[in-house]
C-alpha positions in Angstrom: 0.1 0.3 0.1 2.9 2.2 0.7 6.1 3.8 -1.1 8.4 3.7 2.0 11.1 5.3 0.4 9.3 8.1 -0.3 6.9 8.0 2.5 3.8 8.4 0.1 0.4 6.8 0.4 -2.5 7.6 -1.8 -5.8 5.9 -0.9 -8.6 5.5 -3.0 -12.1 4.7 -2.0 -13.6 1.5 -3.6 -17.2 3.0 -3.6 -19.7 2.7 -6.5 -19.9 5.7 -8.6 -23.7 5.2 -9.0 -25.1 4.5 -5.5 -22.1 4.9 -3.3 -22.0 1.4 -1.8 -18.7 -0.5 -1.6 -17.3 -2.2 -4.6 -16.3 -5.8 -4.0 -13.4 -7.5 -6.3 -14.8 -10.6 -8.5 -12.1 -12.7 -10.1 -14.5 -14.7 -11.8 -15.8 -11.5 -13.6 -12.6 -9.7 -13.8 -13.7 -6.6 -12.2 -15.1 -4.6 -9.1 -19.0 -5.4 -8.7 -21.4 -3.3 -6.6 -23.4 -5.7 -4.4 -26.4 -3.0 -4.4 -27.1 -1.8 -7.8 -24.9 -4.2 -9.9 -22.6 -1.4 -11.2 -19.3 -3.2 -12.6 -15.9 -1.9 -13.6 -13.3 -4.0 -14.9 -9.8 -4.6 -13.4 -6.7 -2.9 -15.1 -5.3 -4.8 -17.7 -1.8 -6.9 -16.9 0.5 -9.1 -18.5 -1.4 -12.2 -17.1 -4.1 -11.5 -19.5 -2.1 -13.0 -22.3 -1.8 -16.3 -20.4 -2.6 -19.0 -23.0 -6.1 -20.8 -22.8 -5.8 -24.1 -21.6 -6.6 -27.1 -23.7 -8.3 -30.2 -22.5 -6.7 -33.5 -23.9 -9.3 -36.1 -22.7 -8.7 -39.4 -24.4 -12.2 -41.6 -24.4 -12.2 -45.1 -23.7 -12.2 -47.6 -26.6 -14.3 -50.6 -26.9 -13.7 -53.4 -29.6 -16.1 -56.1 -29.8 -17.4 -55.2 -26.5 -14.1 -55.4 -24.7 -12.4 -52.6 -23.1 -9.2 -51.6 -24.7 -6.7 -50.4 -22.2 -3.5 -50.2 -24.4 -2.4 -47.0 -22.5 -2.2 -48.5 -19.2 -0.5 -52.0 -20.7 3.1 -51.3 -19.5 3.9 -52.1 -16.1 5.7 -49.5 -14.1 8.6 -51.1 -12.1 9.2 -48.2 -10.0 5.4 -47.4 -9.2 5.7 -49.5 -5.8 8.8 -48.0 -4.6 8.4 -46.3 -1.2 8.7 -42.6 -0.5 12.2 -41.6 0.7 12.6 -40.7 4.2 13.2 -37.0 3.0 9.7 -37.1 1.7 8.0 -37.8 4.9 10.3 -35.5 6.7 9.0 -32.6 4.4 5.5 -33.2 5.1 6.1 -33.0 8.7 7.8 -29.7 8.4 5.8 -26.6 9.4 4.6 -24.3 6.3 6.7 -21.6 7.6 9.7 -23.3 8.0 9.6 -24.6 4.4 8.8 -21.2 2.9 11.8 -19.8 5.0 13.9 -22.3 3.4 12.6 -21.5 0.1 12.1 -17.8 -0.1 13.1 -16.1 3.2 12.5 -12.6 1.7 8.8 -13.7 0.9 8.0 -14.8 4.5 9.5 -11.6 6.0 7.2 -9.7 3.7 4.4 -11.8 4.4 4.7 -11.6 8.4 5.6 -7.8 8.0 3.2 -6.2 10.6 3.8 -2.6 9.8 0.6 -0.6 9.7 -0.8 2.7 8.5 -2.7 5.1 11.0 -5.5 7.0 9.2 -9.1 8.1 9.4 -11.7 6.4 7.2 -12.4 8.5 4.3 -15.8 7.5 4.6 -17.0 7.6 8.2 -14.0 9.4 9.8 -13.3 6.5 12.2 -9.7 5.7 12.9 -8.1 2.6 11.1 -4.9 0.9 11.1 -4.6 -1.3 8.0 -1.5 -3.3 7.3 0.7 -1.8 4.6 0.8 -5.1 2.9 -2.8 -5.0 2.1 -3.6 -4.0 -1.3 -7.3 -3.6 -0.3 -8.8 -3.4 3.4 -12.4 -2.7 4.9 -13.3 -0.3 7.3 -14.8 -2.4 10.3 -17.3 0.4 11.0 -19.0 1.4 7.8 -17.9 -1.6 5.5 -16.4 0.6 3.1 -13.6 -0.6 1.1 -10.0 1.1 0.3 -7.1 0.5 -1.6 -3.8 1.9 -2.8 -4.6 3.9 -5.7 -1.7 3.4 -7.7 -1.9 -0.4 -7.4 -5.6 -0.7 -7.9 -5.4 1.7 -11.2 -2.6 -0.2 -12.7 -3.0 -3.7 -11.4 0.6 -4.0 -10.3 1.4 -6.0 -7.3 4.2 -6.6 -4.5 6.1 -9.5 -6.1 7.9 -10.1 -2.8 4.7 -11.5 -1.4 4.8 -14.3 -4.1 6.7 -17.6 -2.4 9.4 -18.6 -4.9 10.6 -17.9 -8.2 8.2 -15.0 -9.5 8.6 -16.2 -13.1 7.0 -19.6 -12.1 4.1 -18.0 -10.8 0.8 -19.1 -12.8 -1.6 -16.6 -14.3 -4.7 -18.5 -14.0 -6.7 -19.6 -10.9 -10.3 -20.6 -9.5 -11.8 -17.8 -7.5 -12.3 -18.2 -4.0 -16.0 -18.6 -2.9 -15.7 -18.8 1.0 -14.7 -16.2 3.3 -12.3 -16.9 6.0 -15.1 -17.1 8.5 -17.0 -19.7 6.6 -13.7 -21.9 6.0 -13.3 -21.7 10.0 -17.0 -23.1 10.2 -16.1 -25.8 8.1 -13.1 -26.6 10.1 -15.8 -26.7 13.0 -18.0 -29.3 11.3 -14.9 -31.3 10.4 -14.1 -31.4 14.1 -17.8 -32.2 15.2 -18.2 -35.1 12.6 -14.7 -36.7 13.7 -14.3 -35.5 17.4 -12.4 -38.6 18.4 -9.7 -37.9 16.0 -9.0 -34.5 17.4 -9.2 -35.2 21.1 -5.8 -33.7 21.8 -6.1 -30.9 19.2 -8.9 -28.3 19.1 -8.7 -27.4 15.6 -12.0 -25.5 15.8 -10.4 -23.0 18.0 -7.1 -22.8 16.2 -8.7 -22.0 12.8 -10.2 -18.9 14.1 -6.9 -17.5 14.7 -4.3 -19.4 12.5 -6.2 -20.1 9.2 -4.7 -18.8 6.3 -5.7 -18.4 2.7 -3.4 -19.6 -0.1 -3.4 -20.3 -3.7 -1.5 -23.6 -4.5 -0.1 -24.4 -8.0 -1.1 -27.5 -9.9 -1.0 -28.9 -13.4 -4.3 -30.5 -14.6 -4.0 -34.0 -16.3 -6.1 -37.1 -17.0 -4.6 -39.7 -14.5 -5.5 -43.4 -15.2 -4.2 -46.6 -13.7 -4.5 -50.5 -13.9 -3.2 -52.6 -10.9 -3.3 -56.1 -9.8 -4.1 -56.4 -6.0 -3.9 -59.4 -3.6 -6.6 -59.2 -0.9 -8.0 -61.7 1.6 -10.6 -62.7 -0.9 -8.2 -63.4 -3.7 -6.1 -61.5 -6.5 -7.6 -59.5 -8.8 -7.0 -56.6 -11.6 -8.9 -53.4 -11.7 -8.8 -50.2 -13.8 -9.6 -46.8 -12.5 -9.2 -43.1 -13.6 -9.3 -39.5 -12.4 -9.9 -36.9 -15.2 -8.9 -33.3 -14.5 -6.7 -34.4 -11.7 -4.8 -31.6 -9.8 -1.2 -32.6 -10.0 0.5 -30.3 -7.4 3.4 -28.4 -8.4 5.0 -27.7 -4.9 6.2 -29.4 -1.8 4.9 -26.5 0.5 1.4 -28.4 1.1 0.8 -32.1 1.6 -0.2 -33.8 -1.7 -2.4 -36.4 0.1 -4.3 -33.8 1.9 -4.8 -31.5 -1.4 -5.7 -34.5 -3.2 -8.6 -35.1 -0.7 -10.4 -31.6 -1.7 -11.3 -32.8 -5.0 -13.6 -32.3 -7.1 -13.0 -28.7 -8.4 -15.2 -27.0 -10.7 -12.9 -25.9 -13.4 -15.6 -24.0 -15.6 -14.7 -21.0 -13.4 -11.1 -20.6 -14.5 -10.3 -16.9 -14.7 -7.1 -14.7 -14.6 -5.5 -13.9 -11.3 -5.2 -10.4 -10.2 -3.1 -10.3 -7.1 -3.5 -6.7 -6.7 -7.3 -6.9 -6.0 -7.2 -9.8 -3.6 -8.4 -8.8 -0.2 -7.0 -9.9 3.1 -3.7 -11.8 3.5 -3.8 -14.3 0.7 -0.5 -16.4 0.6 0.7 -17.0 -3.1 3.0 -19.9 -4.1 5.0 -20.1 -7.4 5.5 -23.4 -9.0 8.8 -25.4 -7.7 11.4 -27.1 -9.7 11.4 -30.5 -7.5 12.9 -33.0 -9.9 12.0 -36.8 -9.4 9.6 -36.0 -6.4 7.4 -34.3 -8.9 7.1 -37.1 -11.1 6.6 -39.6 -8.1 3.9 -37.9 -6.3 1.0 -39.4 -8.2 2.8 -43.1 -7.2 2.7 -42.0 -3.8 -0.6 -40.9 -3.6 -1.9 -44.3 -5.3 0.1 -46.4 -2.7 -1.5 -44.5 0.0 -4.9 -44.3 -0.8 -5.9 -47.4 -2.9 -6.1 -49.8 0.0 -9.0 -47.4 1.3 -10.6 -47.0 -1.9 -10.8 -50.5 -2.5 -12.2 -51.4 1.2 -15.0 -48.5 0.3 -15.8 -50.2 -3.0 -15.5 -53.7 -2.4 -15.4 -54.3 1.5 -11.6 -55.7 1.4 -9.7 -55.2 4.7 -6.3 -56.3 3.3 -4.6 -55.1 -0.1 -1.3 -55.6 -1.4 -0.5 -53.8 -4.6 1.3 -56.3 -6.8 1.8 -54.6 -10.3 0.8 -51.0 -11.5 0.7 -49.4 -14.8 0.1 -45.5 -15.2 -1.0 -43.1 -17.6 -0.7 -39.5 -16.9 -1.8 -37.2 -19.9 -1.3 -33.5 -19.3 -3.6 -31.0 -20.6 -1.8 -28.3 -22.6 -1.2 -24.9 -20.8 -2.9 -26.3 -17.8 -1.2 -24.5 -15.2 -3.3 -22.8 -12.8 -3.7 -21.9 -8.8 -6.1 -23.6 -6.6 -7.8 -21.7 -3.6 -7.4 -23.3 0.0 -7.7 -22.3 3.5 -4.8 -24.3 5.4 -4.4 -24.9 9.1 -0.8 -26.0 10.2 0.2 -28.3 12.9 0.6 -26.8 16.5 3.6 -24.7 16.6 4.6 -27.0 19.7 4.0 -30.0 17.9 7.1 -32.4 18.2 9.2 -33.1 15.1 8.2 -37.0 15.3 5.1 -36.8 17.3 1.4 -36.6 16.6 0.6 -33.7 14.0 -2.7 -32.5 12.6 -3.2 -30.4 9.5 -6.4 -29.0 7.9 -7.4 -27.8 4.4 -10.7 -26.4 3.2 -11.5 -26.2 -0.4 -12.0 -22.4 -1.0 -14.4 -23.0 -4.0 -16.5 -25.6 -2.6 -16.2 -25.7 1.3 -15.2 -29.0 1.4 -12.9 -29.9 4.4 -10.2 -32.6 5.1 -7.7 -33.1 7.9 -4.5 -35.1 8.1 -3.3 -36.7 11.2 0.3 -37.9 11.2 2.0 -40.0 14.0 5.0 -41.8 14.7 4.2 -44.4 12.3 3.3 -44.1 8.5 -0.4 -45.0 9.0 -1.9 -41.4 8.4 -5.3 -40.7 8.9 -7.6 -38.6 6.6 -10.8 -37.3 7.7 -13.0 -35.3 5.4 -16.5 -33.8 5.4 -18.8 -32.2 2.6 -20.1 -28.8 3.0 -23.6 -28.4 4.7 -24.8 -26.3 1.6 -23.5 -28.6 -1.2 -21.6 -26.6 -4.3 -23.4 -26.4 -7.4 -21.0 -27.4 -10.2 -21.8 -25.8 -13.7 -23.6 -28.4 -16.0 -21.5 -29.6 -18.7 -18.3 -27.9 -17.6 -15.1 -29.2 -16.8 -14.6 -30.6 -13.3 -12.7 -33.5 -11.6 -14.2 -36.8 -12.4 -13.3 -39.8 -10.3 -14.4 -43.2 -11.6 -15.1 -46.1 -9.3 -12.6 -49.2 -9.5 -13.7 -51.4 -12.4 -12.7 -55.2 -12.1 -11.1 -56.4 -15.3 -9.7 -59.3 -17.1 -7.3 -59.8 -19.8 -9.2 -61.2 -22.9 -6.8 -61.0 -26.0 -4.8 -58.7 -28.0 -4.9 -55.7 -28.5 -4.8 -55.3 -25.0 -8.7 -56.1 -24.7 -10.3 -56.5 -21.5 -13.5 -57.7 -20.0 -15.3 -55.7 -17.2 -16.4 -58.0 -14.4 -18.1 -57.9 -10.9 -15.5 -58.2 -8.2 -16.8 -62.0 -7.6 -16.0 -62.8 -10.9 -12.6 -61.1 -11.0 -11.2 -62.6 -7.9 -8.5 -65.4 -8.5 -7.8 -67.8 -5.7 -4.4 -69.7 -5.7 -4.7 -73.5 -6.6 -2.7 -76.7 -5.7 -1.4 -76.6 -2.0 -0.8 -72.8 -2.1 -4.7 -72.6 -2.5 -5.3 -75.0 0.3 -3.2 -73.1 2.9 -4.6 -69.8 1.6 -8.3 -70.9 1.9 -7.3 -72.4 5.5 -5.3 -69.3 7.0 -6.6 -66.6 4.6 
């Protein structure tokens, strides 16, 4: 909000020229809207306007003679079942601010800058103390909005508030629908639904003070896989896919927890204008993280597949034997997802029990990740009381149920089966002892 070198601050009142009511930023429409009379003013144009439009590259499933052709998942991935390296879990257990400091200490200092400006509200005359890092702020007495005139008129933004390399900061985003108070209510609902899991951590109270808004960089892809699984009822193959999967491009946030926030409604993609974001929204650029980036999809499948098969087929014990993957990236599909994040307690032990929470800033879905000394992480989720309405015919995250299949013949033709038909039990002596001891 301020040019500190020149000690110049120019405040602009964000009031409707027609009726005088406060104007509110609307990322989806790309401008400021008046809630009273509907007057609309477009944001100032910025370089982000020239971000290429995303192209979806869906590949439909093929059927030949009534059989399902699965050539895209025909080759087994030998590395798919390799466990995550110890450094991966250490990264997941590290508090967000510590990871930001290691990546971009200047950004963390800028985010945590508590300097403020003393002024009187130009509308009602009451004393205000907005933070100098805020582009837009609201008078708590009259509800009028104000902002730095130069920033609001040009769309410029303080790039030091972006975590990471600024040239890796994506231009497209999904707009926030939830305010911070609504996200805190979603956390409270999560705690009420799964109270026993949070007995030692009152996430409801912590959310009121510690919940932060953030934009997380992802790349959209169609993610499909075929697996051979050994269970207590026998061995079988199944096929599954997730269209428009959000492949995270940062290690700042837990990938398993972010994955739990789906589905997302991509019909609302718009150009991000950081200068018009209200409040302290943390912005993250894409990270160049090498092999870990490619392996995240494998780690998620290893962690979540047993629970998914238990939910679908009632299987209690699942061992992944073989896996083949197909990750089809969409074109120019880099964007930012809106979330609210609650980190673990500041005094949480490095190897002790930790709880983290995320809320989908678009739909209101809340999810929690509870980590203890073991690798048996617990994930709990709850849908919003008022369901989000997805756009009809629009692009969204689509997750298919697991489909048991059996190979029939070339070229890569498989038959769809019920789970009872797909199960294969060992024969001979091995089968006898398998039936006897499970």
